[in-house]
N, C-alpha and C positions, 0 to 999 in steps of 0.2 A: 504494500500500500504506500503510495507516495503522499507525503505531507510536507509542509514547511517545517523547518526546525523550530523548536520552542524558543521563546525569547530568553529564557534562562534554563538551558538544558541541565539535567541532573549531572552529578559528578561523573566523569567519563575518562576513558583512555583515549589517547589521540595518536595520530601518525600522519605521515606525508607520503603520497604517491609521487614517484619521480619517473622521468623518461629514461633514465640510464640503467635500468635493470638488464641483466644478461639476457633475459627472455623477451624484453621489449624491443621494438624496432620503430621505424618511422611511421608505420601504419597502426601500431598497437601500443598505446601509451595512456597515461593519465598524469595530470598535474593537479593534485587536489590535497586539501587538508581534510582529514577525517576525524570524527569523534565517535566513539562507541560507548553508549551508556547502558544502563540495565535493560532498557526496553527498545532501543533503536540505534541505527547507524545513520549519522548525518554526514553529508559530503558538501564541500565547498570548493569548486574548481571545475576543471574540464576533463572530459574523457573522450578518446577518439571514437568515431562512429563505428558501429559494427552490429552484427546480428546476434541475438541470443546470449547476451552478457548476463552473467550470474555473479552475485556477491557471496563470498564464503568467509567464515572465520576459520582460522587454521591454528593448529598447535605450535607450528614453527613458521618462521619467515622463509619464503621461497623466492627464487629468482628465475627458475626455468620451468618449462612444461613438465620435464621428466621428474623433477622434485615434487611438483604439485600432484601429478598423477600417482606418485608413490604414497602420498598422504591424503589424497582426496577422500577416501572412505572414512577417514578419521576427522575430516573437516565437516562443518555444518553449513549448509546452504541457507543464507539469510533470505534471498529472494532474487527475482529477475530485475535487472537494471533497465528501466524504461526511459530514463532521462540522461542526457549527456552532461548536464550541468546541475549543480546544487540540488540534491534530492535527499530524501529520507526513506529508509526502509525499517519496518518494525522487525525486531528480533523475535525468533520463535521462543515460546515460553520455556522450552527445554534448555536454552543457552544460558550458561553462567559465564559472563564475559571475562571473569577473572581466570578462567581456564585456557584462554586463547591468547596467543602472542602476535597474531598477524591477521590482516584482512587481505583477501585476494579477489581480484576481478578476473573472471575466466570466461572465455567464449566456448560454450558447449558445442556450437555448430562446427567449429574447426579445431576443437581441443587445443586452444591457444591461450597462453598466459597473456593477459593484457597488462596487468600491473599487480603489485603487492606492496603492503606497507607494514612495518613493524609497529606494534602498539606499545605505548609506554604510559 
């Protein structure tokens, strides 16, 4: 579900998506600041266009498709990414954000890592 971020989001972890990951290229990238709270993921920035993007929280930071595929079954899909700028996704009730160290944007259609960010 897409919503505007709250005026005063709850305490959260944050991170940055950068263009220079090993698995990123000139067509697959993001430049965004992210916040992950107890109930939602908020993004502020830009994401390259593409089909079937999904947002995951992951147990470790990843920089390549191979690494993400190795841990994908242990990651949790937050939801489909329907906007390329500034959006919010609700976290599934089963997600305890303290258990995850990274957020990943993944293209299901092409099994392509778009970007990832370490959460701190």
